[in-house]
C-alpha positions in Angstrom: -15.5 18.2 6.2 -14.3 21.8 5.5 -11.1 23.3 6.8 -13.0 25.9 8.7 -15.1 23.3 10.5 -12.0 21.4 11.4 -10.5 24.6 12.9 -13.7 25.1 15.0 -13.5 21.6 16.5 -12.4 21.5 20.0 -10.4 18.5 21.1 -10.8 17.0 24.6 -7.8 16.0 26.6 -8.5 12.4 25.7 -8.5 13.3 22.0 -5.2 15.1 22.4 -3.6 12.1 24.1 -4.8 9.8 21.3 -3.5 12.1 18.6 -0.1 12.4 20.4 0.1 8.6 20.6 -0.8 8.3 16.9 2.0 10.7 16.0 4.5 8.7 18.0 3.4 5.3 16.5 3.4 6.7 13.0 6.9 8.3 13.5 8.2 4.9 14.8 6.8 3.1 11.8 8.3 5.7 9.5 11.7 5.2 11.1 11.4 1.4 11.0 10.5 1.4 7.3 12.7 4.3 6.1 15.9 3.5 7.9 16.7 0.2 6.1 16.1 1.9 2.7 18.5 4.8 3.6 21.0 2.4 5.1 21.2 0.3 1.9 21.5 3.5 -0.2 24.3 4.8 1.9 26.1 1.5 2.1 26.1 1.3 -1.7 28.4 4.3 -1.7 30.5 3.2 1.3 33.6 1.1 0.4 33.9 0.2 4.1 30.3 -0.6 5.1 31.5 -2.5 8.2 32.4 0.8 9.8 29.0 2.4 9.3 27.3 1.1 12.4 24.0 2.9 12.8 25.3 5.9 10.8 23.7 6.7 7.4 26.7 8.6 6.2 29.3 6.7 4.1 32.7 6.4 5.9 34.5 6.3 2.6 32.5 7.5 -0.4 32.9 5.4 -3.5 30.9 4.7 -6.7 32.9 1.5 -7.6 29.9 -0.7 -6.9 27.7 1.1 -9.4 30.5 1.3 -12.0 31.0 -2.5 -11.7 27.2 -3.1 -12.1 26.7 -0.8 -15.1 29.9 -1.9 -16.8 28.5 -5.4 -17.2 27.5 -5.6 -20.8 24.2 -7.4 -20.2 22.8 -4.9 -17.7 21.0 -2.7 -20.2 19.5 -5.7 -22.0 18.3 -6.9 -18.6 16.6 -3.6 -18.0 15.0 -3.6 -21.4 13.8 -7.2 -21.1 12.4 -6.7 -17.6 10.6 -3.5 -18.7 9.1 -5.4 -21.7 8.1 -8.4 -19.7 6.6 -6.1 -17.0 4.5 -4.0 -19.4 3.2 -7.0 -21.4 2.5 -9.1 -18.4 0.7 -6.3 -16.6 -1.6 -5.7 -19.6 -2.4 -9.4 -20.0 -3.0 -9.8 -16.3 -5.4 -6.8 -16.2 -7.3 -8.1 -19.2 -7.7 -11.6 -17.9 -8.5 -10.5 -14.4 -11.2 -8.1 -15.6 -12.7 -10.8 -17.9 -12.8 -13.3 -15.0 -13.8 -11.0 -12.2 -16.7 -9.2 -13.9 -18.8 -12.3 -14.7 -18.1 -13.6 -11.1 -19.5 -10.3 -9.8 -22.8 -10.7 -11.6 -25.5 -12.2 -9.5 -27.3 -13.6 -12.5 -24.3 -15.6 -13.6 -25.3 -19.2 -12.8 -22.7 -21.4 -11.2 -20.4 -18.5 -10.3 -19.8 -19.9 -6.8 -18.8 -23.2 -8.3 -16.4 -21.5 -10.7 -15.0 -19.4 -7.8 -14.4 -22.5 -5.7 -12.6 -24.3 -8.6 -10.5 -21.2 -9.1 -9.6 -21.0 -5.4 -8.4 -24.6 -5.4 -5.5 -23.5 -7.7 -4.4 -21.1 -4.9 -3.5 -24.1 -2.7 -2.7 -26.9 -5.1 -0.3 -26.8 -8.1 1.1 -29.3 -10.5 4.7 -28.8 -9.4 7.8 -27.7 -11.2 8.4 -30.8 -13.5 4.8 -30.9 -14.9 4.9 -27.2 -15.5 8.2 -27.4 -17.3 7.0 -30.3 -19.4 3.9 -28.3 -20.3 5.9 -25.3 -21.3 8.2 -27.5 -23.4 5.4 -29.3 -25.2 3.8 -25.9 -26.0 7.2 -25.0 -27.6 7.5 -21.9 -25.4 11.0 -22.6 -24.0 13.4 -19.7 -24.7 10.6 -17.3 -25.6 9.0 -14.3 -23.9 5.8 -16.3 -23.3 7.5 -18.8 -21.1 8.0 -16.0 -18.6 4.7 -14.3 -19.0 2.0 -16.9 -19.6 2.5 -19.3 -16.6 1.6 -16.4 -14.3 -0.8 -14.6 -16.5 -3.5 -14.5 -13.9 -3.7 -14.5 -10.1 -6.9 -15.8 -8.5 -6.3 -13.5 -5.5 -6.4 -10.5 -7.8 -9.6 -11.9 -9.4 -11.2 -12.1 -6.0 -10.2 -8.6 -5.0 -11.5 -7.1 -8.3 -14.7 -9.2 -8.1 -15.4 -7.8 -4.7 -14.8 -4.3 -5.9 -17.2 -4.8 -8.8 -19.9 -6.3 -6.7 -19.7 -3.6 -4.0 -18.8 -0.4 -5.8 -20.7 -0.7 -9.1 -24.5 -0.2 -8.4 -26.8 -2.7 -10.0 -29.0 0.2 -11.0 -26.4 1.3 -13.5 -26.7 -2.0 -15.3 -30.5 -1.9 -15.3 -30.4 1.6 -16.7 -27.8 0.7 -19.4 -29.9 -2.4 -20.4 -33.0 -0.2 -20.8 -31.0 2.0 -23.2 -29.9 -1.1 -25.2 -26.4 -1.4 -23.8 -25.0 -4.9 -23.8 -22.7 -6.5 -21.3 -19.5 -5.8 -23.2 -20.3 -2.1 -23.8 -21.4 -1.8 -20.1 -18.1 -3.2 -19.0 -16.0 -1.0 -21.3 -17.9 2.2 -21.1 -19.2 2.2 -17.5 -17.5 -0.3 -15.3 -13.9 0.2 -16.2 -14.0 4.0 -16.1 -15.4 3.7 -12.5 -12.8 1.2 -11.5 -9.6 3.3 -11.6 -8.5 2.5 -8.1 -8.8 -1.2 -8.3 -7.2 -1.3 -11.7 -4.2 0.7 -10.4 -3.9 -1.7 -7.5 -3.9 -4.8 -9.7 -1.5 -3.2 -12.1 0.9 -2.4 -9.3 0.7 -5.9 -7.9 1.4 -7.4 -11.3 4.1 -5.0 -12.2 6.0 -5.5 -8.9 5.6 -9.2 -9.1 7.0 -9.4 -12.6 9.7 -6.9 -12.0 11.0 -9.0 -9.1 10.5 -12.3 -10.8 13.5 -14.4 -11.8 12.6 -18.1 -11.1 10.6 -18.6 -14.3 13.3 -17.0 -16.4 16.0 -19.1 -14.8 14.0 -22.3 -15.6 12.7 -21.6 -19.0 15.3 -19.3 -20.6 18.8 -20.1 -21.9 19.5 -17.2 -24.1 21.3 -14.6 -22.1 20.0 -11.8 -24.3 16.5 -12.6 -23.0 17.4 -12.7 -19.3 15.5 -10.2 -17.1 17.3 -7.7 -14.9 17.1 -9.9 -11.8 19.0 -12.8 -13.4 21.6 -10.4 -14.8 22.1 -8.9 -11.3 22.3 -12.5 -9.9 25.1 -13.2 -12.4 27.0 -10.1 -11.5 27.0 -11.1 -7.8 28.0 -14.7 -8.6 30.9 -13.5 -10.9 32.2 -11.2 -8.3 31.9 -13.6 -5.4 35.4 -14.3 -4.1 36.5 -17.9 -4.3 38.8 -18.6 -1.3 41.1 -20.8 -3.3 41.7 -18.1 -5.8 43.1 -15.7 -3.2 46.1 -18.0 -2.4 49.2 -15.9 -2.7 47.4 -12.6 -3.0 48.4 -9.7 -0.8 46.2 -8.6 2.1 45.5 -5.3 0.4 44.3 -7.0 -2.8 42.0 -9.3 -0.8 40.6 -6.3 1.1 39.9 -4.5 -2.1 38.0 -7.5 -3.5 36.0 -7.7 -0.3 35.2 -4.0 -0.5 34.1 -4.3 -4.1 31.9 -7.3 -3.3 30.2 -5.5 -0.5 29.6 -2.4 -2.6 28.1 -4.4 -5.4 25.8 -6.2 -3.1 24.1 -3.0 -2.0 24.4 -1.4 -5.4 22.5 -4.3 -6.9 19.7 -3.8 -4.4 19.4 -0.2 -5.3 19.5 -0.7 -9.0 16.7 -3.3 -8.9 14.5 -1.4 -6.4 14.6 2.2 -7.7 12.2 1.9 -10.6 9.5 0.4 -8.4 10.1 3.1 -5.7 9.8 5.8 -8.4 6.5 4.3 -9.7 4.7 3.8 -6.4 4.0 7.5 -5.4 2.1 8.0 -8.7 -0.4 5.2 -7.8 -0.3 5.5 -4.0 -3.7 7.2 -3.6 -5.4 4.6 -5.9 -3.5 1.8 -4.1 -4.8 2.7 -0.6 -8.4 3.2 -1.7 -8.6 0.2 -4.0 -7.0 -2.3 -1.7 -9.1 -1.3 1.3 -12.4 -1.4 -0.7 -11.5 -4.5 -2.7 -10.3 -6.7 0.2 -12.4 -5.6 3.2 -15.9 -5.2 1.7 -18.2 -8.0 0.4 
């Protein structure tokens, strides 16, 4: 619809009321979502967050929380490891998801419904922590990067979303035309299907990247070498180290105890900001693909 045509449209009173209600609802949603983010950011600079109330302005500006976080010697290795784990895990997830979703989207693939049912069973039933640990140990993956990446190398949910996208958005006529020109399945997938699947690839990549970026449990179970710890485990260590032990404050002055509490509160919010900023920076670049891909991939089919 052109801009001129939109200008020429005349809204009825009912349309104006509906648009007004839409603006109010969207504004309320914006405030509900944006306020906690701004509050955490402001509180990370406020050495007296208890005095903030509903205000978003720091009562006493301080960067002590960020200094304490970035002075920890393992913080940069945590960033490096998490970035490495995220990139490798996302690439592996995309490759495996595409390789599983494309055959399941083909109507001439015999037994695809049976394979899909078997895959879906794994969404509801798992072996448990101990069998998983024993398997990783027997494969000699403990204390390696693969112990963090391989156990979650594919999500059946992502496979279903991508399969639905392939089956609804890639016309079957394209395959028939390609086959007439002598194009095989692999060439068709690489040269035709993937270039047309930018939105869903961006969605799956974002899902995988955010999941790995926030992951800490696998690393906590399978890794012992602190030099291999991801950012989330390092930030957890920082909070634990700076958690005040009541028995250690015996004999301390009230001002010293107050300073320790202020530092602890500052670090708590600073840790949230440090761990969230990279994902918040990445999201705007894939937002348009995210909205289009997730709607098509999950609602159609």
